[in-house]
Steps between C-alpha positions, in 0.01 A plus 500: 500500500282191534690399812427833667133478401472158662652633820255792512204270437623262769526787749151621418355151533684454828362833631146402408544155648623633833245784523244250628570193708254215528522204734292202391362715218625606157249785493594724795253780574743739666865557574480187715227237491483170687230257390475272800254265333670485158157558349531841327426519125800520268365818341265784582465761775482393862179693550329242280624209712237313693475582874638156580805560277570837667459386862834315502697784337739761633551798269726805533432784256724777367307759709595315818161338562513150645214259445431180692225298339444766233698562179410871464551652847361854538661579838853478639385177663192339347386169652212300356414170667170426329308512827146635525296652782331163542826303483793733581859390442771677699765670289714675760672396824723705730644280773716744699400418858242779534220301336192380687140392449288795384797741480518787249793578271642835615776735383777683681601852395758361257250264337620184677206262537407307814195335655304657787185416692258792505199567719240438230600134488424448870150471646374683807530268800235483771577435865312270736328574830419304810156480658580557866435824688836653599535731801776684681626327813561719804696248704863586572611173338325571171707523176587836350309408180197283429437310175186618319449174312580679173786384277608506137755296302695684231756381244832675447469861383370841602141540622265764637325331793164663582338432836192614690282387791254626758618543860251543779600686817331312781685654796308757707722790398350851480336639189753641244796338669710264294836342429745425220438151363765320298493195274808304399589272210691200631642173372372341825146481635623508861786752508595812308775410252582536133667219310475468123351845441552867578284812503617796292492850645486423873768621742457245778593133521300278509295728283150613585239423238212733584389744772207729582344694786220304668245726671204444729239680293213444741430451868340167415667174595624433145663730245594372153816631331673402177870416467628494142799576282741386228859378522752430226648158570792331326504121528865400477461122513305276265187574704397630841192463718433831673288520816324813628551568871335774710667686783362368829387839631414487873222672695583861569358839595351361818300222334430210734284273281496374145778428252670793331402366159319207342502369144198300390527344148121481481487880473632471143650816346844339503746430222851373440636482146826565313552658158825445304738788433772518237851471645 
């Protein structure tokens, strides 16, 4: 009888002993508790431990909550580093190859986490302009496109590139006559080409950036028009400098004097800037 009683007591003690496991502590606060600093009290609840005593603990509770740096975790994963808004201390790191400066933690449909750069983390980028007056060249040896002096350098990603400038018709074409003026985005300031970026939604290669009808609105010598538009550009390399070229439209409709168009930076009313877009 006594022998059986001893066995039952031993089993009960064994069950209690193995219901909680403590490493470096004889006072485990959950099913499993590691006291990394060996500084937990021998008795008492973990919630009464000092912050310093809790910060080096790992605790797993019967409800499945896991605490890192906290002995009474209230979420499935509860991390407390002791950092403050003035002196933050990182408590999480996901190094899976998608990480990057300023990236956001995102989720796939199945809940898998990954890092992604989003548009709100990128600033709007302004282009630069030259100061020289640019005009069409009517000689037979002239290039097909002429550099406006405008360019913009963009890092890798998707961008909406917005562009606008005044064009003055100086050729002596009749009132209300006009032509189709095109502008191109190029990776070269001298020829029309695209390396390191592409334009979304265009059906020609190299892609056209912008186009508009330019009309002689008066019989006077000069007639101001405005060429503007937006293009969605994807920079595929680490960065790309994009130059704006204008089609070198020649004299037509019987005109014998003047250039077909002229761009004068001093007229103002011009812009070149890019806004980030989420991929």
